[in-house]
DOGU-593496 format. One record per residue: residue in three letters; x, y, z of N, C-alpha, C in turn. Coordinates in steps of 0.05 Angstrom, whole numbers, plus 5000, padded with zeros to 4 digits. Layout:
N
@residuo=ala	n_X=X	n_Y=Y	n_Z=Z	ca_X=X	ca_Y=Y	ca_Z=Z	c_X=X	c_Y=Y	c_Z=Z
...
! end
This chain:
159
@residuo=met	n_X=7396	n_Y=1938	n_Z=3918	ca_X=7418	ca_Y=1930	ca_Z=3896	c_X=7418	c_Y=1951	c_Z=3887
@residuo=phe	n_X=7430	n_Y=1971	n_Z=3877	ca_X=7450	ca_Y=2002	ca_Z=3881	c_X=7442	c_Y=2002	c_Z=3840
@residuo=lys	n_X=7433	n_Y=2016	n_Z=3842	ca_X=7436	ca_Y=2024	ca_Z=3806	c_X=7458	c_Y=2036	c_Z=3790
@residuo=val	n_X=7455	n_Y=2022	n_Z=3776	ca_X=7471	ca_Y=2029	ca_Z=3760	c_X=7463	c_Y=2044	c_Z=3709
@residuo=ser	n_X=7470	n_Y=2070	n_Z=3710	ca_X=7453	ca_Y=2069	ca_Z=3696	c_X=7447	c_Y=2071	c_Z=3675
@residuo=gly	n_X=7439	n_Y=2064	n_Z=3655	ca_X=7436	ca_Y=2058	ca_Z=3626	c_X=7439	c_Y=2018	c_Z=3631
@residuo=trp	n_X=7450	n_Y=2005	n_Z=3651	ca_X=7451	ca_Y=1988	ca_Z=3660	c_X=7442	c_Y=1956	c_Z=3668
@residuo=arg	n_X=7430	n_Y=1935	n_Z=3656	ca_X=7417	ca_Y=1919	ca_Z=3668	c_X=7419	c_Y=1884	c_Z=3656
@residuo=lys	n_X=7432	n_Y=1873	n_Z=3681	ca_X=7434	ca_Y=1853	ca_Z=3675	c_X=7424	c_Y=1832	c_Z=3652
@residuo=pro	n_X=7440	n_Y=1831	n_Z=3636	ca_X=7436	ca_Y=1803	ca_Z=3617	c_X=7418	c_Y=1778	c_Z=3621
@residuo=glu	n_X=7392	n_Y=1784	n_Z=3613	ca_X=7374	ca_Y=1753	ca_Z=3627	c_X=7385	c_Y=1717	c_Z=3626
@residuo=ser	n_X=7420	n_Y=1711	n_Z=3604	ca_X=7421	ca_Y=1698	ca_Z=3602	c_X=7451	c_Y=1693	c_Z=3609
@residuo=asp	n_X=7462	n_Y=1717	n_Z=3618	ca_X=7495	ca_Y=1704	ca_Z=3616	c_X=7498	c_Y=1691	c_Z=3639
@residuo=phe	n_X=7482	n_Y=1692	n_Z=3666	ca_X=7483	ca_Y=1680	ca_Z=3678	c_X=7467	c_Y=1644	c_Z=3689
@residuo=gln	n_X=7476	n_Y=1627	n_Z=3695	ca_X=7459	ca_Y=1607	ca_Z=3690	c_X=7449	c_Y=1597	c_Z=3726
@residuo=phe	n_X=7473	n_Y=1601	n_Z=3742	ca_X=7481	ca_Y=1611	ca_Z=3769	c_X=7483	c_Y=1627	c_Z=3785
@residuo=pro	n_X=7459	n_Y=1640	n_Z=3810	ca_X=7474	ca_Y=1675	ca_Z=3809	c_X=7491	c_Y=1662	c_Z=3826
@residuo=met	n_X=7511	n_Y=1703	n_Z=3831	ca_X=7533	ca_Y=1690	ca_Z=3837	c_X=7543	c_Y=1690	c_Z=3865
@residuo=thr	n_X=7563	n_Y=1685	n_Z=3871	ca_X=7565	ca_Y=1691	ca_Z=3903	c_X=7599	c_Y=1696	c_Z=3906
@residuo=phe	n_X=7607	n_Y=1705	n_Z=3929	ca_X=7626	ca_Y=1707	ca_Z=3942	c_X=7629	c_Y=1692	c_Z=3978
@residuo=arg	n_X=7653	n_Y=1710	n_Z=3973	ca_X=7669	ca_Y=1685	ca_Z=3991	c_X=7698	c_Y=1695	c_Z=4006
@residuo=arg	n_X=7695	n_Y=1716	n_Z=4026	ca_X=7727	ca_Y=1721	ca_Z=4046	c_X=7749	c_Y=1704	c_Z=4030
@residuo=ala	n_X=7762	n_Y=1716	n_Z=4005	ca_X=7784	ca_Y=1701	ca_Z=4012	c_X=7803	c_Y=1704	c_Z=4041
@residuo=ala	n_X=7814	n_Y=1668	n_Z=4029	ca_X=7836	ca_Y=1657	ca_Z=4055	c_X=7868	c_Y=1650	c_Z=4047
@residuo=leu	n_X=7888	n_Y=1640	n_Z=4072	ca_X=7923	ca_Y=1657	ca_Z=4065	c_X=7923	c_Y=1620	c_Z=4048
@residuo=ser	n_X=7904	n_Y=1615	n_Z=4057	ca_X=7896	ca_Y=1581	ca_Z=4025	c_X=7893	c_Y=1589	c_Z=3997
@residuo=asp	n_X=7885	n_Y=1611	n_Z=4001	ca_X=7863	ca_Y=1626	ca_Z=3977	c_X=7899	c_Y=1639	c_Z=3951
@residuo=cys	n_X=7921	n_Y=1647	n_Z=3960	ca_X=7943	ca_Y=1665	ca_Z=3949	c_X=7946	c_Y=1654	c_Z=3925
@residuo=ala	n_X=7947	n_Y=1627	n_Z=3920	ca_X=7960	ca_Y=1621	ca_Z=3889	c_X=7948	c_Y=1624	c_Z=3863
@residuo=arg	n_X=7919	n_Y=1611	n_Z=3890	ca_X=7907	ca_Y=1616	ca_Z=3863	c_X=7890	c_Y=1657	c_Z=3857
@residuo=leu	n_X=7893	n_Y=1676	n_Z=3880	ca_X=7902	ca_Y=1696	ca_Z=3876	c_X=7924	c_Y=1712	c_Z=3856
@residuo=ala	n_X=7952	n_Y=1692	n_Z=3873	ca_X=7967	ca_Y=1705	ca_Z=3858	c_X=7971	c_Y=1704	c_Z=3818
@residuo=glu	n_X=7949	n_Y=1686	n_Z=3813	ca_X=7957	ca_Y=1673	ca_Z=3787	c_X=7927	c_Y=1703	c_Z=3762
@residuo=leu	n_X=7910	n_Y=1700	n_Z=3791	ca_X=7884	ca_Y=1727	ca_Z=3768	c_X=7897	c_Y=1736	c_Z=3785
@residuo=asn	n_X=7926	n_Y=1760	n_Z=3788	ca_X=7924	ca_Y=1787	ca_Z=3799	c_X=7957	c_Y=1793	c_Z=3755
@residuo=his	n_X=7970	n_Y=1764	n_Z=3761	ca_X=7992	ca_Y=1757	ca_Z=3743	c_X=7980	c_Y=1767	c_Z=3724
@residuo=arg	n_X=7949	n_Y=1751	n_Z=3705	ca_X=7932	ca_Y=1760	ca_Z=3691	c_X=7923	c_Y=1792	c_Z=3678
@residuo=leu	n_X=7909	n_Y=1810	n_Z=3720	ca_X=7910	ca_Y=1834	ca_Z=3714	c_X=7925	c_Y=1848	c_Z=3702
@residuo=ile	n_X=7958	n_Y=1841	n_Z=3716	ca_X=7976	ca_Y=1862	ca_Z=3699	c_X=7986	c_Y=1859	c_Z=3674
@residuo=gln	n_X=7983	n_Y=1830	n_Z=3670	ca_X=7991	ca_Y=1827	ca_Z=3637	c_X=7956	c_Y=1851	c_Z=3623
@residuo=asp	n_X=7943	n_Y=1840	n_Z=3630	ca_X=7917	ca_Y=1856	ca_Z=3608	c_X=7924	c_Y=1887	c_Z=3622
@residuo=glu	n_X=7925	n_Y=1912	n_Z=3644	ca_X=7918	ca_Y=1916	ca_Z=3644	c_X=7954	c_Y=1949	c_Z=3632
@residuo=gly	n_X=7958	n_Y=1931	n_Z=3629	ca_X=7977	ca_Y=1929	ca_Z=3615	c_X=8005	c_Y=1947	c_Z=3640
@residuo=his	n_X=8006	n_Y=1939	n_Z=3663	ca_X=8028	ca_Y=1950	ca_Z=3678	c_X=8049	c_Y=1943	c_Z=3673
@residuo=arg	n_X=8063	n_Y=1957	n_Z=3692	ca_X=8099	ca_Y=1938	ca_Z=3684	c_X=8101	c_Y=1934	c_Z=3704
@residuo=asn	n_X=8093	n_Y=1918	n_Z=3721	ca_X=8100	ca_Y=1906	ca_Z=3748	c_X=8113	c_Y=1871	c_Z=3731
@residuo=pro	n_X=8140	n_Y=1879	n_Z=3739	ca_X=8152	ca_Y=1847	ca_Z=3734	c_X=8161	c_Y=1816	c_Z=3745
@residuo=met	n_X=8139	n_Y=1824	n_Z=3780	ca_X=8140	ca_Y=1798	ca_Z=3793	c_X=8122	c_Y=1771	c_Z=3776
@residuo=thr	n_X=8143	n_Y=1755	n_Z=3778	ca_X=8132	ca_Y=1730	ca_Z=3768	c_X=8100	c_Y=1715	c_Z=3791
@residuo=val	n_X=8091	n_Y=1710	n_Z=3789	ca_X=8071	ca_Y=1689	ca_Z=3809	c_X=8075	c_Y=1682	c_Z=3821
@residuo=ala	n_X=8092	n_Y=1678	n_Z=3833	ca_X=8106	ca_Y=1660	ca_Z=3847	c_X=8120	c_Y=1688	c_Z=3874
@residuo=glu	n_X=8130	n_Y=1699	n_Z=3866	ca_X=8121	ca_Y=1724	ca_Z=3875	c_X=8102	c_Y=1744	c_Z=3881
@residuo=leu	n_X=8080	n_Y=1749	n_Z=3868	ca_X=8056	ca_Y=1758	ca_Z=3881	c_X=8037	c_Y=1731	c_Z=3900
@residuo=glu	n_X=8047	n_Y=1712	n_Z=3888	ca_X=8039	ca_Y=1698	ca_Z=3917	c_X=8047	c_Y=1712	c_Z=3947
@residuo=gln	n_X=8074	n_Y=1715	n_Z=3945	ca_X=8079	ca_Y=1726	ca_Z=3975	c_X=8073	c_Y=1748	c_Z=3968
@residuo=arg	n_X=8076	n_Y=1761	n_Z=3951	ca_X=8067	ca_Y=1787	ca_Z=3963	c_X=8024	c_Y=1774	c_Z=3976
@residuo=met	n_X=8009	n_Y=1765	n_Z=3959	ca_X=7984	ca_Y=1766	ca_Z=3977	c_X=7984	c_Y=1760	c_Z=4001
@residuo=lys	n_X=8005	n_Y=1729	n_Z=4009	ca_X=8006	ca_Y=1721	ca_Z=4041	c_X=8009	c_Y=1741	c_Z=4045
@residuo=gly	n_X=8014	n_Y=1764	n_Z=4051	ca_X=8029	ca_Y=1786	ca_Z=4068	c_X=8015	c_Y=1817	c_Z=4066
@residuo=trp	n_X=7993	n_Y=1822	n_Z=4043	ca_X=7977	ca_Y=1827	ca_Z=4044	c_X=7958	c_Y=1823	c_Z=4057
@residuo=leu	n_X=7951	n_Y=1802	n_Z=4058	ca_X=7926	ca_Y=1789	ca_Z=4073	c_X=7928	c_Y=1778	c_Z=4104
@residuo=ala	n_X=7953	n_Y=1783	n_Z=4108	ca_X=7960	ca_Y=1776	ca_Z=4143	c_X=7963	c_Y=1798	c_Z=4154
@residuo=ser	n_X=7961	n_Y=1816	n_Z=4125	ca_X=7956	ca_Y=1847	ca_Z=4145	c_X=7934	c_Y=1874	c_Z=4154
@residuo=glu	n_X=7938	n_Y=1881	n_Z=4126	ca_X=7915	ca_Y=1909	ca_Z=4120	c_X=7889	c_Y=1902	c_Z=4096
@residuo=tyr	n_X=7905	n_Y=1890	n_Z=4086	ca_X=7885	ca_Y=1876	ca_Z=4070	c_X=7861	c_Y=1864	c_Z=4049
@residuo=ala	n_X=7840	n_Y=1855	n_Z=4054	ca_X=7828	ca_Y=1829	ca_Z=4042	c_X=7817	c_Y=1827	c_Z=4025
@residuo=ala	n_X=7814	n_Y=1803	n_Z=4012	ca_X=7796	ca_Y=1797	ca_Z=3993	c_X=7774	c_Y=1795	c_Z=3993
@residuo=ala	n_X=7753	n_Y=1789	n_Z=3963	ca_X=7731	ca_Y=1776	ca_Z=3967	c_X=7736	c_Y=1754	c_Z=3932
@residuo=leu	n_X=7740	n_Y=1729	n_Z=3938	ca_X=7728	ca_Y=1716	ca_Z=3914	c_X=7691	c_Y=1716	c_Z=3899
@residuo=phe	n_X=7695	n_Y=1707	n_Z=3864	ca_X=7661	ca_Y=1724	ca_Z=3861	c_X=7664	c_Y=1698	c_Z=3856
@residuo=glu	n_X=7648	n_Y=1675	n_Z=3859	ca_X=7643	ca_Y=1649	ca_Z=3837	c_X=7614	c_Y=1647	c_Z=3829
@residuo=asn	n_X=7622	n_Y=1625	n_Z=3801	ca_X=7598	ca_Y=1637	ca_Z=3786	c_X=7594	c_Y=1615	c_Z=3762
@residuo=asp	n_X=7576	n_Y=1586	n_Z=3759	ca_X=7578	ca_Y=1565	ca_Z=3754	c_X=7596	c_Y=1546	c_Z=3761
@residuo=gly	n_X=7601	n_Y=1555	n_Z=3790	ca_X=7631	ca_Y=1521	ca_Z=3797	c_X=7653	c_Y=1528	c_Z=3802
@residuo=gly	n_X=7644	n_Y=1559	n_Z=3781	ca_X=7685	ca_Y=1571	ca_Z=3790	c_X=7683	c_Y=1594	c_Z=3798
@residuo=val	n_X=7720	n_Y=1605	n_Z=3802	ca_X=7722	ca_Y=1628	ca_Z=3806	c_X=7719	c_Y=1638	c_Z=3788
@residuo=val	n_X=7713	n_Y=1660	n_Z=3782	ca_X=7706	ca_Y=1694	ca_Z=3761	c_X=7714	c_Y=1713	c_Z=3764
@residuo=gly	n_X=7725	n_Y=1714	n_Z=3796	ca_X=7743	ca_Y=1749	ca_Z=3800	c_X=7737	c_Y=1739	c_Z=3832
@residuo=tyr	n_X=7758	n_Y=1772	n_Z=3825	ca_X=7772	ca_Y=1781	ca_Z=3855	c_X=7763	c_Y=1805	c_Z=3858
@residuo=ala	n_X=7772	n_Y=1806	n_Z=3876	ca_X=7765	ca_Y=1833	ca_Z=3891	c_X=7793	c_Y=1840	c_Z=3925
@residuo=leu	n_X=7819	n_Y=1868	n_Z=3912	ca_X=7832	ca_Y=1870	ca_Z=3934	c_X=7825	c_Y=1896	c_Z=3953
@residuo=tyr	n_X=7822	n_Y=1897	n_Z=3973	ca_X=7818	ca_Y=1916	ca_Z=3987	c_X=7828	c_Y=1920	c_Z=4016
@residuo=arg	n_X=7840	n_Y=1950	n_Z=4021	ca_X=7836	ca_Y=1966	ca_Z=4045	c_X=7821	c_Y=1970	c_Z=4054
@residuo=ala	n_X=7811	n_Y=1959	n_Z=4080	ca_X=7789	ca_Y=2000	ca_Z=4097	c_X=7800	c_Y=1993	c_Z=4114
@residuo=gly	n_X=7805	n_Y=2034	n_Z=4106	ca_X=7825	ca_Y=2050	ca_Z=4131	c_X=7787	c_Y=2056	c_Z=4140
@residuo=pro	n_X=7800	n_Y=2078	n_Z=4169	ca_X=7784	ca_Y=2089	ca_Z=4175	c_X=7752	c_Y=2118	c_Z=4164
@residuo=glu	n_X=7746	n_Y=2119	n_Z=4148	ca_X=7743	ca_Y=2135	ca_Z=4132	c_X=7743	c_Y=2133	c_Z=4104
@residuo=glu	n_X=7762	n_Y=2109	n_Z=4105	ca_X=7747	ca_Y=2101	ca_Z=4058	c_X=7753	c_Y=2062	c_Z=4053
@residuo=ile	n_X=7755	n_Y=2064	n_Z=4029	ca_X=7754	ca_Y=2044	ca_Z=4031	c_X=7771	c_Y=2031	c_Z=4010
@residuo=tyr	n_X=7800	n_Y=2026	n_Z=4006	ca_X=7811	ca_Y=2040	ca_Z=3985	c_X=7826	c_Y=2007	c_Z=3955
@residuo=leu	n_X=7798	n_Y=2010	n_Z=3945	ca_X=7804	ca_Y=1972	ca_Z=3913	c_X=7826	c_Y=1989	c_Z=3898
@residuo=arg	n_X=7841	n_Y=1954	n_Z=3918	ca_X=7875	ca_Y=1969	ca_Z=3889	c_X=7871	c_Y=1945	c_Z=3872
@residuo=gln	n_X=7856	n_Y=1926	n_Z=3877	ca_X=7849	ca_Y=1905	ca_Z=3856	c_X=7823	c_Y=1895	c_Z=3849
@residuo=leu	n_X=7806	n_Y=1892	n_Z=3831	ca_X=7785	ca_Y=1880	ca_Z=3817	c_X=7784	c_Y=1857	c_Z=3786
@residuo=phe	n_X=7798	n_Y=1834	n_Z=3790	ca_X=7792	ca_Y=1822	ca_Z=3764	c_X=7779	c_Y=1813	c_Z=3752
@residuo=val	n_X=7760	n_Y=1804	n_Z=3726	ca_X=7739	ca_Y=1777	ca_Z=3736	c_X=7761	c_Y=1771	c_Z=3696
@residuo=val	n_X=7766	n_Y=1743	n_Z=3707	ca_X=7762	ca_Y=1723	ca_Z=3683	c_X=7762	c_Y=1739	c_Z=3656
@residuo=arg	n_X=7780	n_Y=1727	n_Z=3646	ca_X=7771	ca_Y=1743	ca_Z=3612	c_X=7754	c_Y=1722	c_Z=3605
@residuo=asn	n_X=7756	n_Y=1714	n_Z=3592	ca_X=7727	ca_Y=1699	ca_Z=3591	c_X=7701	c_Y=1694	c_Z=3607
@residuo=arg	n_X=7707	n_Y=1712	n_Z=3624	ca_X=7675	ca_Y=1723	ca_Z=3628	c_X=7670	c_Y=1740	c_Z=3635
@residuo=arg	n_X=7694	n_Y=1767	n_Z=3611	ca_X=7688	ca_Y=1794	ca_Z=3617	c_X=7663	c_Y=1808	c_Z=3602
@residuo=arg	n_X=7653	n_Y=1827	n_Z=3594	ca_X=7627	ca_Y=1836	ca_Z=3582	c_X=7596	c_Y=1820	c_Z=3581
@residuo=gln	n_X=7589	n_Y=1810	n_Z=3618	ca_X=7575	ca_Y=1801	ca_Z=3622	c_X=7561	c_Y=1804	c_Z=3653
@residuo=gly	n_X=7568	n_Y=1835	n_Z=3658	ca_X=7572	ca_Y=1850	ca_Z=3682	c_X=7579	c_Y=1828	c_Z=3705
@residuo=ile	n_X=7594	n_Y=1811	n_Z=3705	ca_X=7604	ca_Y=1803	ca_Z=3736	c_X=7632	c_Y=1838	c_Z=3744
@residuo=gly	n_X=7629	n_Y=1838	n_Z=3734	ca_X=7647	ca_Y=1872	ca_Z=3759	c_X=7632	c_Y=1885	c_Z=3767
@residuo=arg	n_X=7604	n_Y=1894	n_Z=3745	ca_X=7582	ca_Y=1907	ca_Z=3756	c_X=7579	c_Y=1894	c_Z=3780
@residuo=glu	n_X=7569	n_Y=1860	n_Z=3775	ca_X=7542	ca_Y=1844	ca_Z=3803	c_X=7574	c_Y=1845	c_Z=3825
@residuo=ala	n_X=7602	n_Y=1843	n_Z=3820	ca_X=7619	ca_Y=1842	ca_Z=3836	c_X=7624	c_Y=1875	c_Z=3861
@residuo=met	n_X=7619	n_Y=1893	n_Z=3843	ca_X=7617	ca_Y=1916	ca_Z=3870	c_X=7589	c_Y=1914	c_Z=3865
@residuo=glu	n_X=7564	n_Y=1911	n_Z=3856	ca_X=7543	ca_Y=1916	ca_Z=3874	c_X=7548	c_Y=1902	c_Z=3907
@residuo=ile	n_X=7555	n_Y=1872	n_Z=3906	ca_X=7555	ca_Y=1863	ca_Z=3928	c_X=7576	c_Y=1882	c_Z=3945
@residuo=leu	n_X=7599	n_Y=1894	n_Z=3932	ca_X=7620	ca_Y=1894	ca_Z=3947	c_X=7604	c_Y=1920	c_Z=3961
@residuo=arg	n_X=7591	n_Y=1933	n_Z=3944	ca_X=7573	ca_Y=1959	ca_Z=3960	c_X=7549	c_Y=1952	c_Z=3979
@residuo=thr	n_X=7530	n_Y=1938	n_Z=3977	ca_X=7517	ca_Y=1937	ca_Z=3977	c_X=7524	c_Y=1916	c_Z=4022
@residuo=gln	n_X=7543	n_Y=1890	n_Z=4024	ca_X=7545	ca_Y=1868	ca_Z=4028	c_X=7564	c_Y=1874	c_Z=4042
@residuo=ile	n_X=7580	n_Y=1877	n_Z=4034	ca_X=7614	ca_Y=1882	ca_Z=4045	c_X=7626	c_Y=1897	c_Z=4046
@residuo=trp	n_X=7622	n_Y=1925	n_Z=4038	ca_X=7628	ca_Y=1947	ca_Z=4061	c_X=7615	c_Y=1974	c_Z=4065
@residuo=pro	n_X=7622	n_Y=1970	n_Z=4082	ca_X=7602	ca_Y=2000	ca_Z=4091	c_X=7595	c_Y=2021	c_Z=4087
@residuo=lys	n_X=7574	n_Y=2025	n_Z=4079	ca_X=7557	ca_Y=2045	ca_Z=4071	c_X=7575	c_Y=2071	c_Z=4085
@residuo=his	n_X=7580	n_Y=2074	n_Z=4090	ca_X=7595	ca_Y=2118	ca_Z=4112	c_X=7620	c_Y=2120	c_Z=4101
@residuo=lys	n_X=7638	n_Y=2102	n_Z=4084	ca_X=7658	ca_Y=2105	ca_Z=4067	c_X=7662	c_Y=2116	c_Z=4050
@residuo=arg	n_X=7683	n_Y=2133	n_Z=4042	ca_X=7694	ca_Y=2142	ca_Z=4018	c_X=7707	c_Y=2117	c_Z=4012
@residuo=leu	n_X=7694	n_Y=2110	n_Z=3977	ca_X=7717	ca_Y=2095	ca_Z=3962	c_X=7737	c_Y=2109	c_Z=3940
@residuo=thr	n_X=7751	n_Y=2095	n_Z=3946	ca_X=7768	ca_Y=2103	ca_Z=3915	c_X=7784	c_Y=2076	c_Z=3905
@residuo=val	n_X=7793	n_Y=2082	n_Z=3878	ca_X=7812	ca_Y=2049	ca_Z=3852	c_X=7820	c_Y=2079	c_Z=3847
@residuo=gly	n_X=7850	n_Y=2071	n_Z=3843	ca_X=7876	ca_Y=2077	ca_Z=3827	c_X=7870	c_Y=2056	c_Z=3803
@residuo=val	n_X=7873	n_Y=2066	n_Z=3779	ca_X=7874	ca_Y=2062	ca_Z=3751	c_X=7899	c_Y=2077	c_Z=3733
@residuo=leu	n_X=7907	n_Y=2056	n_Z=3721	ca_X=7930	ca_Y=2060	ca_Z=3694	c_X=7910	c_Y=2085	c_Z=3675
@residuo=val	n_X=7921	n_Y=2098	n_Z=3664	ca_X=7906	ca_Y=2113	ca_Z=3653	c_X=7899	c_Y=2101	c_Z=3619
@residuo=arg	n_X=7910	n_Y=2096	n_Z=3616	ca_X=7916	ca_Y=2084	ca_Z=3588	c_X=7897	c_Y=2081	c_Z=3594
@residuo=asn	n_X=7892	n_Y=2061	n_Z=3612	ca_X=7861	ca_Y=2025	ca_Z=3609	c_X=7840	c_Y=2043	c_Z=3605
@residuo=thr	n_X=7840	n_Y=2051	n_Z=3583	ca_X=7803	ca_Y=2076	ca_Z=3573	c_X=7787	c_Y=2055	c_Z=3577
@residuo=ala	n_X=7799	n_Y=2030	n_Z=3574	ca_X=7763	ca_Y=2002	ca_Z=3584	c_X=7764	c_Y=2014	c_Z=3618
@residuo=ala	n_X=7776	n_Y=2014	n_Z=3630	ca_X=7768	ca_Y=2011	ca_Z=3654	c_X=7767	c_Y=2038	c_Z=3678
@residuo=ile	n_X=7773	n_Y=2051	n_Z=3665	ca_X=7776	ca_Y=2080	ca_Z=3669	c_X=7739	c_Y=2083	c_Z=3663
@residuo=ala	n_X=7725	n_Y=2088	n_Z=3639	ca_X=7701	ca_Y=2067	ca_Z=3625	c_X=7685	c_Y=2052	c_Z=3648
@residuo=phe	n_X=7692	n_Y=2041	n_Z=3654	ca_X=7680	ca_Y=2026	ca_Z=3676	c_X=7681	c_Y=2033	c_Z=3697
@residuo=trp	n_X=7694	n_Y=2040	n_Z=3706	ca_X=7695	ca_Y=2059	ca_Z=3743	c_X=7683	c_Y=2074	c_Z=3745
@residuo=arg	n_X=7681	n_Y=2087	n_Z=3722	ca_X=7654	ca_Y=2117	ca_Z=3713	c_X=7627	c_Y=2103	c_Z=3719
@residuo=ala	n_X=7619	n_Y=2085	n_Z=3709	ca_X=7602	ca_Y=2073	ca_Z=3709	c_X=7585	c_Y=2061	c_Z=3734
@residuo=val	n_X=7599	n_Y=2057	n_Z=3745	ca_X=7598	ca_Y=2045	ca_Z=3766	c_X=7596	c_Y=2060	c_Z=3803
@residuo=gly	n_X=7602	n_Y=2086	n_Z=3781	ca_X=7593	ca_Y=2103	ca_Z=3800	c_X=7615	c_Y=2109	c_Z=3816
@residuo=tyr	n_X=7649	n_Y=2114	n_Z=3815	ca_X=7667	ca_Y=2122	ca_Z=3822	c_X=7664	c_Y=2153	c_Z=3801
@residuo=arg	n_X=7696	n_Y=2177	n_Z=3796	ca_X=7688	ca_Y=2201	ca_Z=3791	c_X=7725	c_Y=2218	c_Z=3795
@residuo=asp	n_X=7726	n_Y=2223	n_Z=3774	ca_X=7744	ca_Y=2230	ca_Z=3775	c_X=7769	c_Y=2247	c_Z=3798
@residuo=tyr	n_X=7793	n_Y=2240	n_Z=3812	ca_X=7797	ca_Y=2264	ca_Z=3832	c_X=7821	c_Y=2266	c_Z=3838
@residuo=ser	n_X=7834	n_Y=2265	n_Z=3831	ca_X=7870	ca_Y=2273	ca_Z=3829	c_X=7875	c_Y=2247	c_Z=3801
@residuo=leu	n_X=7898	n_Y=2262	n_Z=3794	ca_X=7905	ca_Y=2245	ca_Z=3770	c_X=7943	c_Y=2248	c_Z=3780
@residuo=thr	n_X=7967	n_Y=2218	n_Z=3772	ca_X=7991	ca_Y=2231	ca_Z=3783	c_X=8003	c_Y=2220	c_Z=3761
@residuo=leu	n_X=8022	n_Y=2245	n_Z=3778	ca_X=8041	ca_Y=2246	ca_Z=3746	c_X=8076	c_Y=2229	c_Z=3742
@residuo=glu	n_X=8099	n_Y=2225	n_Z=3726	ca_X=8104	ca_Y=2217	ca_Z=3738	c_X=8134	c_Y=2235	c_Z=3718
@residuo=ile	n_X=8171	n_Y=2217	n_Z=3721	ca_X=8175	ca_Y=2225	ca_Z=3713	c_X=8205	c_Y=2198	c_Z=3712
@residuo=leu	n_X=8199	n_Y=2185	n_Z=3704	ca_X=8218	ca_Y=2154	ca_Z=3698	c_X=8245	c_Y=2165	c_Z=3697
@residuo=pro	n_X=8277	n_Y=2144	n_Z=3717	ca_X=8288	ca_Y=2145	ca_Z=3719	c_X=8308	c_Y=2143	c_Z=3689
@residuo=glu	n_X=8335	n_Y=2154	n_Z=3678	ca_X=8339	ca_Y=2142	ca_Z=3661	c_X=8365	c_Y=2129	c_Z=3661
@residuo=ala	n_X=8365	n_Y=2105	n_Z=3644	ca_X=8367	ca_Y=2072	ca_Z=3642	c_X=8404	c_Y=2088	c_Z=3659
@residuo=pro	n_X=8409	n_Y=2071	n_Z=3666	ca_X=8447	ca_Y=2062	ca_Z=3666	c_X=8461	c_Y=2059	c_Z=3643
@residuo=ala	n_X=8479	n_Y=2070	n_Z=3653	ca_X=8488	ca_Y=2068	ca_Z=3619	c_X=8503	c_Y=2045	c_Z=3610
! end
């Protein structure tokens, strides 16, 4: 178990231990719904519909990405979508359902990923929108450190 400074799982939050399983192509509809909520919650400008997200998720899981579904109290409480490269694990998405946030699930999911799923010898990376200050604080709290910042100039809207 890796230690997160200043955090301990509240005793009363989980009635059952959190479990995880690797997502299959048959999970893509559920993953797309969760991904759609993630897009809304983080303020991302991705305009894709749930159906489009499902097709994208199927393509990802059929090729370079893997996903883990996290379950607790008999239901899905979150997921992680990641890509393993030769030297790094890129975490593309981590999502905890809205009514289960601030209960330690994200931290426990990260602990499971780091101790039971991902190899320990690889660099871990994650991207986060700069205006998503809650996410930035979370990632720093679980051990990620600032490395780079991507800046952009958006194209002008057509006249």
